[in-house]
C-alpha positions as CSV (number, residue, x, y, z in Angstrom):
1,X,-15.7,68.6,19.0
2,X,-15.9,70.6,15.8
3,X,-19.3,71.7,14.4
4,X,-20.5,72.1,11.0
5,X,-23.4,74.2,9.6
6,X,-25.6,72.6,6.9
7,X,-27.9,74.8,4.6
8,X,-30.3,73.5,2.0
9,X,-29.6,75.6,-1.2
10,X,-31.3,73.5,-3.8
11,X,-34.7,72.0,-4.0
12,X,-35.4,68.3,-3.3
13,X,-38.4,68.0,-5.6
14,X,-37.0,65.7,-8.2
15,X,-34.4,63.8,-6.0
16,X,-34.7,60.1,-5.3
17,X,-36.6,59.3,-2.0
18,X,-33.4,58.2,-0.5
19,X,-31.8,61.6,-0.8
20,X,-35.0,63.2,0.7
21,X,-34.8,60.9,3.7
22,X,-31.1,61.8,3.9
23,X,-32.1,65.5,4.4
24,X,-34.7,64.7,6.8
25,X,-32.3,62.7,8.9
26,X,-30.0,65.7,9.0
27,X,-32.9,67.9,10.2
28,X,-33.5,69.8,7.2
29,X,-37.2,70.1,6.3
30,X,-37.4,73.2,4.0
31,X,-35.2,75.4,1.6
32,X,-32.7,77.5,3.0
33,X,-33.0,76.0,6.7
34,X,-29.6,75.9,8.6
35,X,-28.8,73.3,11.0
36,X,-25.8,72.6,13.1
37,X,-24.2,69.3,13.9
38,X,-21.0,67.9,15.3
39,X,-18.5,66.5,12.8
40,X,-18.8,62.7,12.9
41,X,-18.2,60.1,10.3
42,X,-21.9,59.4,10.0
43,X,-22.7,63.2,9.4
44,X,-19.9,63.6,7.0
45,X,-21.2,60.3,5.0
46,X,-24.9,61.9,4.7
47,X,-23.3,65.2,3.5
48,X,-21.5,63.5,0.8
49,X,-24.6,61.9,-0.4
50,X,-26.6,65.2,-0.7
51,X,-23.8,67.7,-1.3
52,X,-25.3,68.9,-4.7
53,X,-28.3,70.0,-2.6
54,X,-26.5,71.6,0.3
55,X,-23.7,74.0,1.4
56,X,-21.6,73.5,4.4
57,X,-19.5,75.8,6.6
58,X,-17.3,75.0,9.6
59,X,-18.1,76.6,12.8
């Protein structure tokens, strides 16, 4: 399966609690941290909810 790298590029300080939890569910705990996930509909849905806070690249 294809993989995707997700990097947090903007702060989550003034974001709603729901978006903070979405970042934690993706495995991102701090700014500029990069995680790698397989591309699934669930992961793509989470990425779509916090796309203004992250950047993505396909691996």
